[in-house]
PQR file with spaces between the fields and no chain letter, atoms N, CA, C, O and H, PARSE charges and radii, in Angstrom:
ATOM       1  N    MET     1     115.317   72.796   64.059 -0.4000 1.5000
ATOM       2  CA   MET     1     114.869   73.287   62.819 -0.0000 2.0000
ATOM       3  C    MET     1     113.429   72.899   62.498  0.5500 1.7000
ATOM       4  O    MET     1     112.620   73.708   62.043 -0.5500 1.4000
ATOM       5  N    ALA     2     113.151   71.630   62.755 -0.4000 1.5000
ATOM       6  CA   ALA     2     111.784   71.192   62.371 -0.0000 2.0000
ATOM       7  C    ALA     2     110.725   72.019   63.084  0.5500 1.7000
ATOM       8  O    ALA     2     109.666   72.274   62.512 -0.5500 1.4000
ATOM       9  H    ALA     2     113.807   70.973   63.125  0.4000 1.0000
ATOM      10  N    ASN     3     110.988   72.458   64.355 -0.4000 1.5000
ATOM      11  CA   ASN     3     109.958   73.235   65.100 -0.0000 2.0000
ATOM      12  C    ASN     3     109.767   74.556   64.410  0.5500 1.7000
ATOM      13  O    ASN     3     108.638   75.047   64.378 -0.5500 1.4000
ATOM      14  H    ASN     3     111.849   72.250   64.820  0.4000 1.0000
ATOM      15  N    GLN     4     110.743   75.140   63.882 -0.4000 1.5000
ATOM      16  CA   GLN     4     110.536   76.453   63.155 -0.0000 2.0000
ATOM      17  C    GLN     4     109.705   76.251   61.885  0.5500 1.7000
ATOM      18  O    GLN     4     108.930   77.100   61.444 -0.5500 1.4000
ATOM      19  H    GLN     4     111.660   74.742   63.908  0.4000 1.0000
ATOM      20  N    ASN     5     109.930   75.070   61.343 -0.4000 1.5000
ATOM      21  CA   ASN     5     109.143   74.740   60.012 -0.0000 2.0000
ATOM      22  C    ASN     5     107.675   74.522   60.393  0.5500 1.7000
ATOM      23  O    ASN     5     106.763   74.990   59.711 -0.5500 1.4000
ATOM      24  H    ASN     5     110.560   74.380   61.701  0.4000 1.0000
ATOM      25  N    LEU     6     107.471   73.798   61.503 -0.4000 1.5000
ATOM      26  CA   LEU     6     106.095   73.573   61.870 -0.0000 2.0000
ATOM      27  C    LEU     6     105.459   74.888   62.378  0.5500 1.7000
ATOM      28  O    LEU     6     104.291   75.141   62.084 -0.5500 1.4000
ATOM      29  H    LEU     6     108.211   73.418   62.057  0.4000 1.0000
ATOM      30  N    LYS     7     106.138   75.664   63.072 -0.4000 1.5000
ATOM      31  CA   LYS     7     105.690   77.069   63.550 -0.0000 2.0000
ATOM      32  C    LYS     7     105.232   77.811   62.308  0.5500 1.7000
ATOM      33  O    LYS     7     104.088   78.263   62.263 -0.5500 1.4000
ATOM      34  H    LYS     7     107.087   75.458   63.310  0.4000 1.0000
ATOM      35  N    ARG     8     106.110   77.961   61.261 -0.4000 1.5000
ATOM      36  CA   ARG     8     105.827   78.641   60.101 -0.0000 2.0000
ATOM      37  C    ARG     8     104.524   78.153   59.363  0.5500 1.7000
ATOM      38  O    ARG     8     103.682   78.928   58.910 -0.5500 1.4000
ATOM      39  H    ARG     8     107.039   77.594   61.297  0.4000 1.0000
ATOM      40  N    ILE     9     104.456   76.834   59.297 -0.4000 1.5000
ATOM      41  CA   ILE     9     103.225   76.238   58.636 -0.0000 2.0000
ATOM      42  C    ILE     9     102.026   76.533   59.406  0.5500 1.7000
ATOM      43  O    ILE     9     101.065   77.005   58.797 -0.5500 1.4000
ATOM      44  H    ILE     9     105.140   76.205   59.665  0.4000 1.0000
ATOM      45  N    ILE    10     101.942   76.320   60.673 -0.4000 1.5000
ATOM      46  CA   ILE    10     100.764   76.658   61.537 -0.0000 2.0000
ATOM      47  C    ILE    10     100.339   78.119   61.470  0.5500 1.7000
ATOM      48  O    ILE    10      99.153   78.450   61.450 -0.5500 1.4000
ATOM      49  H    ILE    10     102.722   75.937   61.168  0.4000 1.0000
ATOM      50  N    LEU    11     101.317   78.946   61.438 -0.4000 1.5000
ATOM      51  CA   LEU    11     101.099   80.365   61.368 -0.0000 2.0000
ATOM      52  C    LEU    11     100.528   80.702   59.992  0.5500 1.7000
ATOM      53  O    LEU    11      99.702   81.606   59.863 -0.5500 1.4000
ATOM      54  H    LEU    11     102.280   78.677   61.455  0.4000 1.0000
ATOM      55  N    GLU    12     100.973   79.970   58.960 -0.4000 1.5000
ATOM      56  CA   GLU    12     100.504   80.251   57.583 -0.0000 2.0000
ATOM      57  C    GLU    12      98.979   79.744   57.546  0.5500 1.7000
ATOM      58  O    GLU    12      98.186   80.392   56.863 -0.5500 1.4000
ATOM      59  H    GLU    12     101.644   79.236   59.065  0.4000 1.0000
ATOM      60  N    VAL    13      98.581   78.729   58.177 -0.4000 1.5000
ATOM      61  CA   VAL    13      97.180   78.362   58.354 -0.0000 2.0000
ATOM      62  C    VAL    13      96.419   79.372   58.982  0.5500 1.7000
ATOM      63  O    VAL    13      95.331   79.694   58.505 -0.5500 1.4000
ATOM      64  H    VAL    13      99.225   78.203   58.732  0.4000 1.0000
ATOM      65  N    VAL    14      96.904   79.951   60.080 -0.4000 1.5000
ATOM      66  CA   VAL    14      96.181   80.993   60.806 -0.0000 2.0000
ATOM      67  C    VAL    14      95.984   82.238   59.864  0.5500 1.7000
ATOM      68  O    VAL    14      94.915   82.841   59.765 -0.5500 1.4000
ATOM      69  H    VAL    14      97.788   79.690   60.467  0.4000 1.0000
ATOM      70  N    ASN    15      97.144   82.556   59.180 -0.4000 1.5000
ATOM      71  CA   ASN    15      97.071   83.701   58.217 -0.0000 2.0000
ATOM      72  C    ASN    15      95.990   83.462   57.133  0.5500 1.7000
ATOM      73  O    ASN    15      95.258   84.375   56.749 -0.5500 1.4000
ATOM      74  H    ASN    15      98.012   82.067   59.261  0.4000 1.0000
ATOM      75  N    ASN    16      95.919   82.175   56.646 -0.4000 1.5000
ATOM      76  CA   ASN    16      94.877   81.907   55.688 -0.0000 2.0000
ATOM      77  C    ASN    16      93.519   82.006   56.248  0.5500 1.7000
ATOM      78  O    ASN    16      92.602   82.500   55.592 -0.5500 1.4000
ATOM      79  H    ASN    16      96.513   81.433   56.958  0.4000 1.0000
ATOM      80  N    GLN    17      93.368   81.562   57.414 -0.4000 1.5000
ATOM      81  CA   GLN    17      92.064   81.599   58.085 -0.0000 2.0000
ATOM      82  C    GLN    17      91.644   83.070   58.178  0.5500 1.7000
ATOM      83  O    GLN    17      90.496   83.417   57.898 -0.5500 1.4000
ATOM      84  H    GLN    17      94.113   81.160   57.946  0.4000 1.0000
ATOM      85  N    ILE    18      92.579   83.919   58.571 -0.4000 1.5000
ATOM      86  CA   ILE    18      92.250   85.375   58.697 -0.0000 2.0000
ATOM      87  C    ILE    18      91.953   86.034   57.341  0.5500 1.7000
ATOM      88  O    ILE    18      90.961   86.746   57.184 -0.5500 1.4000
ATOM      89  H    ILE    18      93.511   83.638   58.799  0.4000 1.0000
ATOM      90  N    ARG    19      92.847   85.776   56.359 -0.4000 1.5000
ATOM      91  CA   ARG    19      92.668   86.290   55.062 -0.0000 2.0000
ATOM      92  C    ARG    19      91.365   85.902   54.380  0.5500 1.7000
ATOM      93  O    ARG    19      90.709   86.715   53.729 -0.5500 1.4000
ATOM      94  H    ARG    19      93.652   85.198   56.486  0.4000 1.0000
ATOM      95  N    ASP    20      90.997   84.577   54.559 -0.4000 1.5000
ATOM      96  CA   ASP    20      89.780   84.016   53.976 -0.0000 2.0000
ATOM      97  C    ASP    20      88.451   84.324   54.799  0.5500 1.7000
ATOM      98  O    ASP    20      87.324   84.186   54.325 -0.5500 1.4000
ATOM      99  H    ASP    20      91.529   83.916   55.087  0.4000 1.0000
ATOM     100  N    ASN    21      88.714   84.739   56.034 -0.4000 1.5000
ATOM     101  CA   ASN    21      87.589   84.944   57.052 -0.0000 2.0000
ATOM     102  C    ASN    21      86.898   83.632   57.150  0.5500 1.7000
ATOM     103  O    ASN    21      85.669   83.577   57.140 -0.5500 1.4000
ATOM     104  H    ASN    21      89.630   84.851   56.419  0.4000 1.0000
ATOM     105  N    ASN    22      87.687   82.515   57.250 -0.4000 1.5000
ATOM     106  CA   ASN    22      87.140   81.211   57.369 -0.0000 2.0000
ATOM     107  C    ASN    22      87.910   80.282   58.296  0.5500 1.7000
ATOM     108  O    ASN    22      88.922   79.719   57.877 -0.5500 1.4000
ATOM     109  H    ASN    22      88.686   82.560   57.258  0.4000 1.0000
ATOM     110  N    PRO    23      87.470   80.097   59.549 -0.5600 1.5000
ATOM     111  CA   PRO    23      86.184   80.535   60.097  0.2800 2.0000
ATOM     112  C    PRO    23      86.371   81.938   60.593  0.5500 1.7000
ATOM     113  O    PRO    23      87.466   82.343   60.985 -0.5500 1.4000
ATOM     114  N    PRO    24      85.195   82.735   60.568 -0.5600 1.5000
ATOM     115  CA   PRO    24      85.229   84.097   60.964  0.2800 2.0000
ATOM     116  C    PRO    24      85.735   84.300   62.335  0.5500 1.7000
ATOM     117  O    PRO    24      86.288   85.376   62.563 -0.5500 1.4000
ATOM     118  N    ILE    25      85.627   83.403   63.313 -0.4000 1.5000
ATOM     119  CA   ILE    25      85.935   83.562   64.746 -0.0000 2.0000
ATOM     120  C    ILE    25      87.480   83.903   64.781  0.5500 1.7000
ATOM     121  O    ILE    25      87.924   84.642   65.660 -0.5500 1.4000
ATOM     122  H    ILE    25      85.177   82.529   63.128  0.4000 1.0000
ATOM     123  N    THR    26      88.284   83.351   63.811 -0.4000 1.5000
ATOM     124  CA   THR    26      89.628   83.550   63.799 -0.0000 2.0000
ATOM     125  C    THR    26      89.981   85.007   63.715  0.5500 1.7000
ATOM     126  O    THR    26      90.773   85.501   64.517 -0.5500 1.4000
ATOM     127  H    THR    26      87.923   82.751   63.097  0.4000 1.0000
ATOM     128  N    LYS    27      89.416   85.702   62.770 -0.4000 1.5000
ATOM     129  CA   LYS    27      89.675   87.218   62.463 -0.0000 2.0000
ATOM     130  C    LYS    27      89.096   87.922   63.786  0.5500 1.7000
ATOM     131  O    LYS    27      89.754   88.825   64.305 -0.5500 1.4000
ATOM     132  H    LYS    27      88.772   85.302   62.119  0.4000 1.0000
ATOM     133  N    VAL    28      87.986   87.553   64.282 -0.4000 1.5000
ATOM     134  CA   VAL    28      87.306   88.266   65.418 -0.0000 2.0000
ATOM     135  C    VAL    28      88.267   88.146   66.607  0.5500 1.7000
ATOM     136  O    VAL    28      88.576   89.117   67.297 -0.5500 1.4000
ATOM     137  H    VAL    28      87.452   86.820   63.861  0.4000 1.0000
ATOM     138  N    THR    29      88.706   86.945   66.802 -0.4000 1.5000
ATOM     139  CA   THR    29      89.663   86.719   67.921 -0.0000 2.0000
ATOM     140  C    THR    29      91.005   87.555   67.680  0.5500 1.7000
ATOM     141  O    THR    29      91.466   88.185   68.632 -0.5500 1.4000
ATOM     142  H    THR    29      88.455   86.155   66.242  0.4000 1.0000
ATOM     143  N    LEU    30      91.562   87.579   66.602 -0.4000 1.5000
ATOM     144  CA   LEU    30      92.721   88.373   66.317 -0.0000 2.0000
ATOM     145  C    LEU    30      92.426   89.815   66.771  0.5500 1.7000
ATOM     146  O    LEU    30      93.200   90.398   67.531 -0.5500 1.4000
ATOM     147  H    LEU    30      91.187   87.067   65.829  0.4000 1.0000
ATOM     148  N    GLU    31      91.337   90.367   66.316 -0.4000 1.5000
ATOM     149  CA   GLU    31      91.049   91.897   66.531 -0.0000 2.0000
ATOM     150  C    GLU    31      90.822   91.975   68.047  0.5500 1.7000
ATOM     151  O    GLU    31      91.282   92.927   68.677 -0.5500 1.4000
ATOM     152  H    GLU    31      90.708   89.893   65.699  0.4000 1.0000
ATOM     153  N    ARG    32      90.182   91.081   68.599 -0.4000 1.5000
ATOM     154  CA   ARG    32      89.949   91.174   70.198 -0.0000 2.0000
ATOM     155  C    ARG    32      91.219   91.157   70.996  0.5500 1.7000
ATOM     156  O    ARG    32      91.370   91.901   71.965 -0.5500 1.4000
ATOM     157  H    ARG    32      89.808   90.308   68.087  0.4000 1.0000
ATOM     158  N    LEU    33      92.123   90.317   70.592 -0.4000 1.5000
ATOM     159  CA   LEU    33      93.423   90.138   71.207 -0.0000 2.0000
ATOM     160  C    LEU    33      94.176   91.362   71.006  0.5500 1.7000
ATOM     161  O    LEU    33      94.712   91.841   72.005 -0.5500 1.4000
ATOM     162  H    LEU    33      92.000   89.713   69.805  0.4000 1.0000
ATOM     163  N    LYS    34      94.310   91.938   69.918 -0.4000 1.5000
ATOM     164  CA   LYS    34      94.969   93.135   69.634 -0.0000 2.0000
ATOM     165  C    LYS    34      94.476   94.344   70.401  0.5500 1.7000
ATOM     166  O    LYS    34      95.234   95.181   70.891 -0.5500 1.4000
ATOM     167  H    LYS    34      93.875   91.549   69.106  0.4000 1.0000
ATOM     168  N    LYS    35      93.115   94.380   70.475 -0.4000 1.5000
ATOM     169  CA   LYS    35      92.439   95.466   71.355 -0.0000 2.0000
ATOM     170  C    LYS    35      92.784   95.288   72.847  0.5500 1.7000
ATOM     171  O    LYS    35      92.736   96.244   73.621 -0.5500 1.4000
ATOM     172  H    LYS    35      92.499   93.699   70.077  0.4000 1.0000
ATOM     173  N    SER    36      93.133   94.050   73.233 -0.4000 1.5000
ATOM     174  CA   SER    36      93.539   93.736   74.575 -0.0000 2.0000
ATOM     175  C    SER    36      94.930   94.110   74.859  0.5500 1.7000
ATOM     176  O    SER    36      95.323   94.111   76.025 -0.5500 1.4000
ATOM     177  H    SER    36      93.172   93.274   72.604  0.4000 1.0000
ATOM     178  N    GLY    37      95.728   94.437   73.861 -0.4000 1.5000
ATOM     179  CA   GLY    37      97.116   94.897   74.062 -0.0000 2.0000
ATOM     180  C    GLY    37      98.134   93.900   73.452  0.5500 1.7000
ATOM     181  O    GLY    37      99.335   94.153   73.544 -0.5500 1.4000
ATOM     182  H    GLY    37      95.408   94.436   72.914  0.4000 1.0000
ATOM     183  N    TYR    38      97.726   92.847   72.871 -0.4000 1.5000
ATOM     184  CA   TYR    38      98.763   91.987   72.297 -0.0000 2.0000
ATOM     185  C    TYR    38      99.207   92.610   70.951  0.5500 1.7000
ATOM     186  O    TYR    38      98.465   93.352   70.307 -0.5500 1.4000
ATOM     187  H    TYR    38      96.751   92.642   72.796  0.4000 1.0000
ATOM     188  N    THR    39     100.469   92.267   70.559 -0.4000 1.5000
ATOM     189  CA   THR    39     100.865   92.655   69.212 -0.0000 2.0000
ATOM     190  C    THR    39     100.150   91.725   68.262  0.5500 1.7000
ATOM     191  O    THR    39      99.574   90.696   68.614 -0.5500 1.4000
ATOM     192  H    THR    39     101.072   91.665   71.082  0.4000 1.0000
ATOM     193  N    GLU    40     100.242   92.205   66.959 -0.4000 1.5000
ATOM     194  CA   GLU    40      99.693   91.282   65.874 -0.0000 2.0000
ATOM     195  C    GLU    40     100.383   89.921   65.976  0.5500 1.7000
ATOM     196  O    GLU    40      99.693   88.904   65.906 -0.5500 1.4000
ATOM     197  H    GLU    40     100.710   93.041   66.673  0.4000 1.0000
ATOM     198  N    GLN    41     101.634   89.851   66.128 -0.4000 1.5000
ATOM     199  CA   GLN    41     102.465   88.518   66.082 -0.0000 2.0000
ATOM     200  C    GLN    41     101.991   87.778   67.336  0.5500 1.7000
ATOM     201  O    GLN    41     101.702   86.588   67.207 -0.5500 1.4000
ATOM     202  H    GLN    41     102.195   90.677   66.185  0.4000 1.0000
ATOM     203  N    GLN    42     101.882   88.354   68.527 -0.4000 1.5000
ATOM     204  CA   GLN    42     101.493   87.593   69.748 -0.0000 2.0000
ATOM     205  C    GLN    42     100.164   86.964   69.581  0.5500 1.7000
ATOM     206  O    GLN    42      99.931   85.796   69.893 -0.5500 1.4000
ATOM     207  H    GLN    42     102.116   89.321   68.632  0.4000 1.0000
ATOM     208  N    ALA    43      99.209   87.872   69.020 -0.4000 1.5000
ATOM     209  CA   ALA    43      97.799   87.357   68.852 -0.0000 2.0000
ATOM     210  C    ALA    43      97.816   86.189   67.806  0.5500 1.7000
ATOM     211  O    ALA    43      97.139   85.193   68.062 -0.5500 1.4000
ATOM     212  H    ALA    43      99.398   88.820   68.766  0.4000 1.0000
ATOM     213  N    ARG    44      98.469   86.237   66.762 -0.4000 1.5000
ATOM     214  CA   ARG    44      98.480   85.152   65.846 -0.0000 2.0000
ATOM     215  C    ARG    44      99.089   83.980   66.480  0.5500 1.7000
ATOM     216  O    ARG    44      98.610   82.881   66.200 -0.5500 1.4000
ATOM     217  H    ARG    44      99.019   87.047   66.554  0.4000 1.0000
ATOM     218  N    GLU    45     100.160   84.062   67.362 -0.4000 1.5000
ATOM     219  CA   GLU    45     100.787   82.848   67.985 -0.0000 2.0000
ATOM     220  C    GLU    45      99.744   82.284   68.913  0.5500 1.7000
ATOM     221  O    GLU    45      99.527   81.072   68.919 -0.5500 1.4000
ATOM     222  H    GLU    45     100.549   84.955   67.589  0.4000 1.0000
ATOM     223  N    LYS    46      99.115   83.084   69.670 -0.4000 1.5000
ATOM     224  CA   LYS    46      98.046   82.469   70.621 -0.0000 2.0000
ATOM     225  C    LYS    46      96.943   81.729   69.870  0.5500 1.7000
ATOM     226  O    LYS    46      96.467   80.676   70.295 -0.5500 1.4000
ATOM     227  H    LYS    46      99.291   84.068   69.665  0.4000 1.0000
ATOM     228  N    ILE    47      96.560   82.310   68.751 -0.4000 1.5000
ATOM     229  CA   ILE    47      95.614   81.597   67.837 -0.0000 2.0000
ATOM     230  C    ILE    47      96.153   80.297   67.357  0.5500 1.7000
ATOM     231  O    ILE    47      95.452   79.287   67.291 -0.5500 1.4000
ATOM     232  H    ILE    47      96.947   83.164   68.405  0.4000 1.0000
ATOM     233  N    ALA    48      97.474   80.337   67.004 -0.4000 1.5000
ATOM     234  CA   ALA    48      98.093   79.188   66.409 -0.0000 2.0000
ATOM     235  C    ALA    48      98.115   78.015   67.486  0.5500 1.7000
ATOM     236  O    ALA    48      97.971   76.835   67.167 -0.5500 1.4000
ATOM     237  H    ALA    48      98.043   81.158   67.058  0.4000 1.0000
ATOM     238  N    ALA    49      98.300   78.432   68.732 -0.4000 1.5000
ATOM     239  CA   ALA    49      98.477   77.460   69.863 -0.0000 2.0000
ATOM     240  C    ALA    49      97.108   76.739   69.926  0.5500 1.7000
ATOM     241  O    ALA    49      97.085   75.518   70.080 -0.5500 1.4000
ATOM     242  H    ALA    49      98.417   79.391   68.992  0.4000 1.0000
ATOM     243  N    ILE    50      95.968   77.455   69.813 -0.4000 1.5000
ATOM     244  CA   ILE    50      94.724   76.829   69.781 -0.0000 2.0000
ATOM     245  C    ILE    50      94.551   75.876   68.568  0.5500 1.7000
ATOM     246  O    ILE    50      94.016   74.770   68.652 -0.5500 1.4000
ATOM     247  H    ILE    50      95.987   78.447   69.689  0.4000 1.0000
ATOM     248  N    LEU    51      94.986   76.339   67.594 -0.4000 1.5000
ATOM     249  CA   LEU    51      94.833   75.523   66.264 -0.0000 2.0000
ATOM     250  C    LEU    51      95.693   74.164   66.404  0.5500 1.7000
ATOM     251  O    LEU    51      95.291   73.130   65.871 -0.5500 1.4000
ATOM     252  H    LEU    51      95.421   77.237   67.526  0.4000 1.0000
ATOM     253  N    ILE    52      96.802   74.207   67.086 -0.4000 1.5000
ATOM     254  CA   ILE    52      97.639   73.004   67.405 -0.0000 2.0000
ATOM     255  C    ILE    52      96.827   72.175   68.292  0.5500 1.7000
ATOM     256  O    ILE    52      96.749   70.966   68.070 -0.5500 1.4000
ATOM     257  H    ILE    52      97.128   75.048   67.519  0.4000 1.0000
ATOM     258  N    GLU    53      96.208   72.714   69.286 -0.4000 1.5000
ATOM     259  CA   GLU    53      95.327   71.871   70.189 -0.0000 2.0000
ATOM     260  C    GLU    53      94.236   71.129   69.347  0.5500 1.7000
ATOM     261  O    GLU    53      93.994   69.933   69.509 -0.5500 1.4000
ATOM     262  H    GLU    53      96.271   73.695   69.467  0.4000 1.0000
ATOM     263  N    GLU    54      93.628   71.885   68.481 -0.4000 1.5000
ATOM     264  CA   GLU    54      92.471   71.280   67.731 -0.0000 2.0000
ATOM     265  C    GLU    54      93.027   70.144   66.756  0.5500 1.7000
ATOM     266  O    GLU    54      92.434   69.077   66.592 -0.5500 1.4000
ATOM     267  H    GLU    54      93.825   72.857   68.350  0.4000 1.0000
ATOM     268  N    ILE    55      94.153   70.460   66.165 -0.4000 1.5000
ATOM     269  CA   ILE    55      94.819   69.277   65.265 -0.0000 2.0000
ATOM     270  C    ILE    55      95.071   68.134   66.229  0.5500 1.7000
ATOM     271  O    ILE    55      94.695   67.002   65.921 -0.5500 1.4000
ATOM     272  H    ILE    55      94.634   71.327   66.298  0.4000 1.0000
ATOM     273  N    TYR    56      95.697   68.371   67.396 -0.4000 1.5000
ATOM     274  CA   TYR    56      95.964   67.271   68.237 -0.0000 2.0000
ATOM     275  C    TYR    56      94.728   66.505   68.636  0.5500 1.7000
ATOM     276  O    TYR    56      94.769   65.280   68.525 -0.5500 1.4000
ATOM     277  H    TYR    56      96.002   69.290   67.646  0.4000 1.0000
ATOM     278  N    ASP    57      93.691   67.052   69.064 -0.4000 1.5000
ATOM     279  CA   ASP    57      92.422   66.460   69.339 -0.0000 2.0000
ATOM     280  C    ASP    57      91.926   65.620   68.213  0.5500 1.7000
ATOM     281  O    ASP    57      91.515   64.473   68.389 -0.5500 1.4000
ATOM     282  H    ASP    57      93.657   68.048   69.154  0.4000 1.0000
ATOM     283  N    VAL    58      91.972   66.217   67.037 -0.4000 1.5000
ATOM     284  CA   VAL    58      91.475   65.496   65.897 -0.0000 2.0000
ATOM     285  C    VAL    58      92.321   64.133   65.621  0.5500 1.7000
ATOM     286  O    VAL    58      91.811   63.039   65.377 -0.5500 1.4000
ATOM     287  H    VAL    58      92.307   67.148   66.894  0.4000 1.0000
ATOM     288  N    LEU    59      93.680   64.405   65.706 -0.4000 1.5000
ATOM     289  CA   LEU    59      94.440   63.192   65.464 -0.0000 2.0000
ATOM     290  C    LEU    59      94.364   62.171   66.646  0.5500 1.7000
ATOM     291  O    LEU    59      94.259   60.977   66.365 -0.5500 1.4000
ATOM     292  H    LEU    59      94.095   65.293   65.904  0.4000 1.0000
ATOM     293  N    LYS    60      94.407   62.547   67.875 -0.4000 1.5000
ATOM     294  CA   LYS    60      94.466   61.686   68.955 -0.0000 2.0000
ATOM     295  C    LYS    60      93.169   60.853   69.010  0.5500 1.7000
ATOM     296  O    LYS    60      93.194   59.645   69.246 -0.5500 1.4000
ATOM     297  H    LYS    60      94.493   63.517   68.104  0.4000 1.0000
ATOM     298  N    ASN    61      91.978   61.579   68.772 -0.4000 1.5000
ATOM     299  CA   ASN    61      90.780   60.913   69.024 -0.0000 2.0000
ATOM     300  C    ASN    61      90.133   60.423   67.698  0.5500 1.7000
ATOM     301  O    ASN    61      89.038   59.861   67.690 -0.5500 1.4000
ATOM     302  H    ASN    61      91.958   62.560   68.580  0.4000 1.0000
ATOM     303  N    GLY    62      90.850   60.659   66.598 -0.4000 1.5000
ATOM     304  CA   GLY    62      90.219   60.248   65.335 -0.0000 2.0000
ATOM     305  C    GLY    62      88.966   60.854   64.991  0.5500 1.7000
ATOM     306  O    GLY    62      88.122   60.248   64.331 -0.5500 1.4000
ATOM     307  H    GLY    62      91.740   61.116   66.604  0.4000 1.0000
ATOM     308  N    GLU    63      88.799   62.106   65.438 -0.4000 1.5000
ATOM     309  CA   GLU    63      87.559   62.883   65.252 -0.0000 2.0000
ATOM     310  C    GLU    63      87.753   63.746   64.011  0.5500 1.7000
ATOM     311  O    GLU    63      88.861   63.931   63.510 -0.5500 1.4000
ATOM     312  H    GLU    63      89.485   62.599   65.973  0.4000 1.0000
ATOM     313  N    ALA    64      86.644   64.253   63.551 -0.4000 1.5000
ATOM     314  CA   ALA    64      86.508   65.175   62.505 -0.0000 2.0000
ATOM     315  C    ALA    64      86.730   66.621   63.185  0.5500 1.7000
ATOM     316  O    ALA    64      86.364   66.882   64.331 -0.5500 1.4000
ATOM     317  H    ALA    64      85.743   64.102   63.958  0.4000 1.0000
ATOM     318  N    TYR    65      87.370   67.508   62.334 -0.4000 1.5000
ATOM     319  CA   TYR    65      87.446   68.878   62.813 -0.0000 2.0000
ATOM     320  C    TYR    65      86.118   69.243   63.299  0.5500 1.7000
ATOM     321  O    TYR    65      85.083   68.852   62.758 -0.5500 1.4000
ATOM     322  H    TYR    65      87.667   67.296   61.403  0.4000 1.0000
ATOM     323  N    ASN    66      86.165   70.043   64.389 -0.4000 1.5000
ATOM     324  CA   ASN    66      84.882   70.575   64.986 -0.0000 2.0000
ATOM     325  C    ASN    66      85.064   72.119   65.235  0.5500 1.7000
ATOM     326  O    ASN    66      85.714   72.607   66.159 -0.5500 1.4000
ATOM     327  H    ASN    66      87.005   70.361   64.828  0.4000 1.0000
ATOM     328  N    GLU    67      84.376   72.815   64.245 -0.4000 1.5000
ATOM     329  CA   GLU    67      84.517   74.227   64.253 -0.0000 2.0000
ATOM     330  C    GLU    67      84.039   74.848   65.484  0.5500 1.7000
ATOM     331  O    GLU    67      84.641   75.815   65.951 -0.5500 1.4000
ATOM     332  H    GLU    67      83.848   72.419   63.494  0.4000 1.0000
ATOM     333  N    GLU    68      82.892   74.315   66.101 -0.4000 1.5000
ATOM     334  CA   GLU    68      82.244   74.823   67.234 -0.0000 2.0000
ATOM     335  C    GLU    68      83.268   74.718   68.427  0.5500 1.7000
ATOM     336  O    GLU    68      83.409   75.668   69.197 -0.5500 1.4000
ATOM     337  H    GLU    68      82.403   73.529   65.722  0.4000 1.0000
ATOM     338  N    ARG    69      83.952   73.591   68.563 -0.4000 1.5000
ATOM     339  CA   ARG    69      84.972   73.375   69.564 -0.0000 2.0000
ATOM     340  C    ARG    69      86.066   74.404   69.413  0.5500 1.7000
ATOM     341  O    ARG    69      86.455   75.075   70.369 -0.5500 1.4000
ATOM     342  H    ARG    69      83.837   72.819   67.937  0.4000 1.0000
ATOM     343  N    TYR    70      86.582   74.521   68.121 -0.4000 1.5000
ATOM     344  CA   TYR    70      87.680   75.500   67.813 -0.0000 2.0000
ATOM     345  C    TYR    70      87.326   76.922   68.266  0.5500 1.7000
ATOM     346  O    TYR    70      88.106   77.604   68.931 -0.5500 1.4000
ATOM     347  H    TYR    70      86.266   73.976   67.345  0.4000 1.0000
ATOM     348  N    ALA    71      86.129   77.331   67.879 -0.4000 1.5000
ATOM     349  CA   ALA    71      85.607   78.642   68.215 -0.0000 2.0000
ATOM     350  C    ALA    71      85.479   78.856   69.712  0.5500 1.7000
ATOM     351  O    ALA    71      85.713   79.955   70.215 -0.5500 1.4000
ATOM     352  H    ALA    71      85.495   76.777   67.339  0.4000 1.0000
ATOM     353  N    LYS    72      85.086   77.737   70.461 -0.4000 1.5000
ATOM     354  CA   LYS    72      84.878   77.953   71.885 -0.0000 2.0000
ATOM     355  C    LYS    72      86.271   78.096   72.515  0.5500 1.7000
ATOM     356  O    LYS    72      86.441   78.892   73.439 -0.5500 1.4000
ATOM     357  H    LYS    72      84.896   76.844   70.053  0.4000 1.0000
ATOM     358  N    LYS    73      87.257   77.352   72.041 -0.4000 1.5000
ATOM     359  CA   LYS    73      88.705   77.480   72.572 -0.0000 2.0000
ATOM     360  C    LYS    73      89.257   78.903   72.252  0.5500 1.7000
ATOM     361  O    LYS    73      89.965   79.508   73.056 -0.5500 1.4000
ATOM     362  H    LYS    73      87.119   76.706   71.290  0.4000 1.0000
ATOM     363  N    LEU    74      88.920   79.377   71.109 -0.4000 1.5000
ATOM     364  CA   LEU    74      89.377   80.800   70.687 -0.0000 2.0000
ATOM     365  C    LEU    74      88.776   81.795   71.547  0.5500 1.7000
ATOM     366  O    LEU    74      89.389   82.803   71.899 -0.5500 1.4000
ATOM     367  H    LEU    74      88.345   78.885   70.455  0.4000 1.0000
ATOM     368  N    SER    75      87.498   81.512   71.919 -0.4000 1.5000
ATOM     369  CA   SER    75      86.832   82.566   72.728 -0.0000 2.0000
ATOM     370  C    SER    75      87.345   82.692   74.155  0.5500 1.7000
ATOM     371  O    SER    75      87.146   83.711   74.816 -0.5500 1.4000
ATOM     372  H    SER    75      87.000   80.693   71.633  0.4000 1.0000
ATOM     373  N    THR    76      88.049   81.572   74.644 -0.4000 1.5000
ATOM     374  CA   THR    76      88.659   81.654   75.923 -0.0000 2.0000
ATOM     375  C    THR    76      90.005   82.363   76.035  0.5500 1.7000
ATOM     376  O    THR    76      90.534   82.555   77.130 -0.5500 1.4000
ATOM     377  H    THR    76      88.211   80.744   74.107  0.4000 1.0000
ATOM     378  N    LEU    77      90.539   82.741   74.894 -0.4000 1.5000
ATOM     379  CA   LEU    77      91.909   83.313   74.915 -0.0000 2.0000
ATOM     380  C    LEU    77      91.823   84.721   75.490  0.5500 1.7000
ATOM     381  O    LEU    77      90.948   85.519   75.156 -0.5500 1.4000
ATOM     382  H    LEU    77      90.109   82.585   74.005  0.4000 1.0000
ATOM     383  N    LYS    78      92.737   84.965   76.331 -0.4000 1.5000
ATOM     384  CA   LYS    78      92.778   86.391   76.943 -0.0000 2.0000
ATOM     385  C    LYS    78      94.144   87.022   76.804  0.5500 1.7000
ATOM     386  O    LYS    78      94.347   88.156   77.240 -0.5500 1.4000
ATOM     387  H    LYS    78      93.448   84.317   76.602  0.4000 1.0000
């Protein structure tokens, strides 16, 4: 059950990023993935996986959020 709650929360963050266009790369990535054949949900879940990686890096290494690193990871999604 906790995993479903975590998934819902992470997807909500992705949705907020897309809605607010902040960072803009999130919306660009969503559109690129959809054009590549992914469904809207699949694309959002792929973005969410990268967001989880970024959160993990921040927590593990005690670093600040790095938008450039996040954008680079999003750009590698296929």
